[in-house]
C-alpha positions as CSV (number, residue, x, y, z in Angstrom):
1,M,-3.1,40.9,-11.2
2,E,-7.0,41.4,-11.6
3,D,-8.8,42.4,-8.6
4,E,-10.7,39.1,-8.4
5,D,-7.3,37.2,-8.1
6,L,-6.2,39.6,-5.5
7,L,-9.2,38.5,-3.4
8,R,-9.2,34.9,-4.3
9,Y,-5.5,34.4,-3.3
10,S,-5.4,37.1,-0.7
11,R,-4.8,34.7,2.3
12,H,-1.5,33.6,0.4
13,I,-0.8,36.9,-0.4
14,L,-0.7,38.2,3.1
15,L,1.8,35.9,4.0
16,E,5.2,37.5,3.9
17,E,7.1,34.6,2.6
18,F,4.4,34.4,-0.2
19,G,3.2,37.5,-1.2
20,I,2.1,39.0,-4.8
21,D,5.6,37.8,-6.3
22,G,4.9,34.2,-4.9
23,Q,1.3,34.3,-6.2
24,A,2.6,35.5,-9.6
25,R,5.1,32.6,-9.9
26,V,2.4,30.1,-8.8
27,S,0.0,31.3,-11.3
28,A,2.4,31.2,-13.9
29,G,3.7,27.6,-13.1
30,H,2.8,24.2,-14.4
31,A,2.5,21.2,-12.3
32,L,2.5,17.7,-13.7
33,V,0.6,15.0,-11.4
34,I,1.2,11.6,-12.2
35,G,-1.8,9.6,-10.6
36,A,-5.5,10.9,-9.8
37,G,-6.3,8.6,-6.8
38,G,-5.7,8.8,-3.2
39,L,-2.9,10.9,-3.0
40,G,-3.4,12.9,-6.4
41,S,-6.9,13.8,-5.1
42,P,-6.0,16.2,-2.2
43,A,-2.9,17.6,-4.2
44,L,-4.9,18.1,-7.2
45,L,-7.4,20.3,-5.3
46,Y,-4.9,22.3,-3.4
47,L,-3.0,22.7,-6.5
48,A,-6.2,24.2,-8.0
49,A,-7.2,26.1,-5.5
50,A,-4.0,27.9,-4.8
51,G,-4.3,28.8,-8.4
52,V,-1.3,26.9,-10.3
53,G,-1.8,28.2,-13.7
54,R,-1.6,24.9,-15.8
55,I,-2.2,21.4,-14.3
56,T,-1.5,18.2,-16.0
57,V,-3.0,15.0,-14.7
58,V,-2.2,11.5,-16.0
59,D,-4.0,8.3,-14.8
60,P,-5.3,5.6,-16.8
61,D,-8.1,4.3,-14.6
62,N,-11.7,4.9,-14.3
63,V,-13.7,5.9,-10.9
64,D,-14.6,2.8,-9.1
65,L,-17.0,2.8,-6.0
66,T,-13.9,1.5,-3.8
67,N,-12.1,4.7,-4.8
68,L,-14.5,6.9,-2.9
69,Q,-13.5,5.9,0.8
70,R,-10.4,8.2,0.1
71,Q,-10.1,9.5,-3.4
72,I,-11.7,13.0,-2.3
73,V,-11.7,14.8,-5.9
74,H,-14.2,12.1,-7.4
75,T,-17.9,11.6,-6.3
76,T,-20.8,8.9,-6.5
77,A,-22.0,10.6,-9.7
78,R,-18.8,10.1,-11.6
79,V,-18.5,6.5,-11.1
80,G,-17.3,5.0,-14.3
81,A,-15.9,8.1,-15.7
82,P,-12.1,8.6,-16.4
83,K,-10.3,9.6,-13.2
84,V,-8.6,12.5,-15.2
85,D,-11.7,13.7,-16.3
86,S,-13.6,13.5,-12.9
87,A,-10.5,15.3,-11.2
88,A,-10.8,17.9,-13.9
89,A,-14.5,18.7,-12.9
90,G,-13.6,18.9,-9.2
91,M,-10.7,21.2,-10.0
92,Q,-12.6,23.4,-12.0
93,A,-15.6,23.5,-9.7
94,I,-12.8,25.1,-7.2
95,N,-11.1,27.4,-9.6
96,P,-12.2,27.9,-13.1
97,E,-9.6,30.1,-14.0
98,I,-6.8,27.5,-14.3
99,V,-6.0,25.6,-17.2
100,I,-6.1,21.8,-16.8
101,D,-4.8,19.2,-19.2
102,T,-5.5,15.4,-19.1
103,H,-4.1,12.1,-20.6
104,I,-6.2,9.1,-20.0
105,A,-2.9,7.1,-20.0
106,R,-0.1,5.3,-17.9
107,A,2.9,7.3,-17.5
108,D,5.2,5.5,-19.4
109,E,8.5,6.6,-20.7
110,V,7.6,7.9,-23.9
111,L,4.9,10.0,-22.4
112,L,7.1,11.5,-19.6
113,D,9.4,12.5,-22.1
114,R,7.1,14.6,-23.8
115,L,5.4,16.0,-20.4
116,V,8.1,16.4,-17.9
117,P,10.1,18.9,-19.8
118,T,7.2,21.3,-19.9
119,A,6.6,21.3,-16.1
120,D,7.9,23.3,-13.3
121,V,7.3,20.7,-10.7
122,V,6.4,17.0,-11.0
123,L,4.2,15.3,-8.1
124,D,4.3,11.3,-8.3
125,C,1.3,10.2,-6.7
126,S,1.4,6.8,-8.4
127,D,1.1,3.6,-6.6
128,N,3.7,1.3,-7.9
129,F,7.4,1.1,-8.2
130,A,7.5,0.9,-12.0
131,T,5.8,4.2,-12.4
132,R,7.7,5.8,-9.6
133,H,11.3,5.1,-11.2
134,A,10.0,5.9,-14.6
135,V,9.0,9.3,-13.2
136,N,12.3,9.8,-11.4
137,R,14.2,8.9,-14.4
138,A,12.5,11.5,-16.7
139,C,12.8,14.1,-13.7
140,V,16.7,13.5,-13.5
141,Q,16.9,13.4,-17.3
142,H,15.2,17.0,-17.6
143,R,16.4,18.3,-14.4
144,K,13.0,18.8,-12.8
145,P,12.0,18.9,-9.1
146,L,10.0,15.8,-7.8
147,V,7.8,15.4,-5.0
148,A,7.3,11.8,-4.3
149,G,4.8,10.5,-1.9
150,A,3.4,7.0,-0.9
151,A,1.0,5.4,1.5
152,I,-0.3,1.9,2.6
153,R,-2.4,0.8,5.5
154,F,-1.5,3.2,8.3
155,D,2.0,4.4,7.0
156,G,2.7,7.0,4.6
157,Q,6.1,8.8,3.3
158,L,7.3,11.9,1.4
159,S,10.4,13.7,0.1
160,V,11.5,16.1,-2.7
161,Y,14.1,15.1,-5.1
162,D,15.4,18.2,-6.8
163,A,17.9,17.4,-9.7
164,R,18.7,20.9,-10.1
165,D,20.6,20.8,-6.8
166,A,24.0,18.7,-7.1
167,A,23.5,17.5,-3.4
168,S,20.2,16.3,-3.7
169,P,19.5,12.3,-4.0
170,C,17.1,11.1,-6.7
171,Y,14.4,8.5,-5.8
172,A,16.5,5.7,-6.8
173,C,19.3,6.8,-4.5
174,I,17.0,5.7,-1.6
175,F,15.1,2.9,-3.3
176,P,17.4,1.5,-6.0
177,P,15.6,0.3,-9.0
178,E,17.7,-3.0,-8.9
179,A,16.6,-3.9,-5.3
180,A,13.6,-6.1,-4.5
181,F,11.0,-4.2,-2.7
182,E,8.0,-6.2,-2.1
183,E,4.7,-4.4,-4.0
184,T,2.2,-3.6,-1.6
185,L,-1.3,-2.6,-2.9
186,C,-4.3,-1.0,-0.9
187,A,-6.7,-3.6,-2.8
188,V,-4.9,-6.2,-0.8
189,L,-3.7,-4.5,2.4
190,G,-6.2,-1.6,2.6
191,V,-5.6,1.9,3.4
192,F,-6.8,4.2,6.2
193,A,-8.1,7.1,4.1
194,P,-6.6,9.9,6.1
195,V,-3.5,8.8,5.4
196,V,-3.5,9.3,1.9
197,G,-4.8,12.7,2.4
198,T,-2.0,13.5,4.7
199,I,0.5,12.4,2.4
200,G,-1.2,14.0,-0.7
201,T,-1.8,17.3,1.2
202,L,2.0,17.5,2.0
203,Q,2.7,16.8,-1.6
204,A,0.7,19.8,-2.6
205,H,2.5,22.0,0.3
206,E,6.0,21.0,-1.1
207,A,5.1,21.7,-4.6
208,L,3.8,25.1,-3.9
209,K,6.8,25.9,-1.8
210,L,8.6,25.3,-4.7
211,L,6.7,27.0,-7.2
212,A,6.3,30.3,-5.1
213,G,10.1,30.1,-4.3
214,I,9.9,29.3,-0.6
215,A,12.9,27.7,1.0
216,P,13.8,25.3,2.3
217,S,12.3,22.2,0.6
218,L,12.2,18.6,2.0
219,A,15.1,17.7,-0.4
220,G,17.6,15.4,1.3
221,R,15.2,14.4,4.1
222,L,12.7,11.5,3.8
223,L,9.4,12.4,6.1
224,M,7.7,9.3,7.5
225,F,4.1,9.4,8.9
226,D,2.7,6.5,11.3
227,G,-0.8,7.0,11.1
228,R,-1.4,4.7,14.3
229,R,0.7,6.9,16.5
230,T,-0.3,10.1,14.7
231,A,3.5,10.8,14.5
232,F,6.1,12.0,12.0
233,D,9.5,11.0,11.7
234,S,12.4,12.4,9.4
235,L,15.6,10.8,8.0
236,R,18.4,12.6,6.3
237,V,19.2,10.9,2.9
238,A,22.2,11.4,1.0
239,R,23.1,11.1,-2.9
240,D,24.4,7.7,-4.0
241,P,27.7,8.3,-5.6
242,H,27.1,5.0,-7.6
243,C,23.2,5.7,-8.3
244,S,22.3,3.9,-11.7
245,V,20.1,7.0,-12.4
246,C,21.7,10.1,-11.0
247,A,25.4,9.5,-10.7
248,P,27.6,11.3,-13.3
249,R,28.8,8.9,-16.1
């Protein structure tokens, strides 16, 4: 590790649980981030700042003025630009040493089947059930750990779904694709900006732990954040033996 890297990452290296070995694993790691919006913004900034060696960002949208209230990786000057390009600019401003791959595309099964096998950890920062389920299926198929977050209004949730662990549920165990969950969009119901910041930051938190080899992860627990009360609640979640995605065939 170069002297400049030792200086840049010194506050992580000083942590007994992290150290030089943990930083080396992070620097050699590859994070795939689906979504460069409210959740993806803080997650991407923290992954970049921590020195994740390669970060791949997938998002089909352009930066809109209404995004800037919460999507902190973007700026007024980049309104109209593709979100992945804007996010890359924000990350490179913090850490020019990392490699950033961008895809102006929706995360469909074809793209996920190409990108997920190359990643060490996947962060689902999307805002709809169809994408979440597609990402989950790809992570189960390719046995990649998934850090999935969601936020709307004053509420957020987060968990880790680790297909490498036989006891870990997948996203579909908790939110079955065949169930009729109501789709809620912040464009309709609104979202309190710090809530997406809280959940997105915690996604980076869990992803960096996974990359650095710091246990335990959030796998097997669903963390829920109530922004009105500023309180966290945690539920134990189990693998569904009849899950349509991860149950043995």
